[in-house]
C-alpha positions as CSV (number, residue, x, y, z in Angstrom):
1,M,73.0,186.2,71.5
2,R,71.6,183.7,73.8
3,R,68.5,181.8,73.2
4,R,65.6,182.4,75.5
5,G,65.5,178.7,76.6
6,E,69.2,178.7,77.8
7,E,68.6,181.9,79.8
8,S,65.5,180.5,81.4
9,R,67.3,177.3,82.3
10,F,70.0,179.3,84.1
11,W,67.5,181.2,86.1
12,W,65.8,178.0,87.2
13,L,69.1,176.3,88.0
14,V,70.2,179.0,90.6
15,P,67.1,178.7,92.9
16,T,67.1,174.9,92.5
17,I,70.7,174.7,93.8
18,Y,69.9,177.1,96.6
19,I,66.9,175.1,97.7
20,I,69.0,171.9,97.7
21,L,71.6,173.5,99.8
22,L,68.9,174.8,102.3
23,L,67.4,171.3,102.6
24,L,70.8,169.5,103.1
25,P,70.9,170.2,106.9
26,I,67.3,168.9,107.3
27,Y,68.3,165.7,105.4
28,W,71.4,165.4,107.6
29,L,69.4,165.7,110.8
30,V,66.8,163.1,109.8
31,N,69.5,160.7,108.5
32,M,71.5,160.9,111.7
33,S,68.4,160.2,113.8
34,F,68.1,156.8,112.2
35,K,71.8,155.8,112.6
36,T,73.5,154.1,115.5
37,N,76.3,155.8,117.3
38,Q,78.8,153.5,115.6
39,E,77.5,154.5,112.2
40,I,77.6,158.2,113.0
41,L,81.2,158.0,114.3
42,G,82.3,155.5,111.6
43,A,82.7,155.7,107.9
44,F,80.6,158.1,105.8
45,S,77.4,156.7,104.3
46,L,74.4,158.4,102.8
47,W,71.9,155.9,104.1
48,P,71.8,154.1,107.5
49,K,72.6,150.4,107.3
50,N,70.6,149.3,110.3
51,P,67.9,151.9,111.1
52,T,67.1,152.2,114.8
């Protein structure tokens, strides 16, 4: 039998991952707006080196 805490954690993990996946395109859009064209077309980076 599972403990109640483990089951509760699982049911919080699923919506948390779903929300993160929903917010990823918004993050991508905002991140690209601060990058130069060379940074967008160059190597992958999570943060812009020289925000415009």
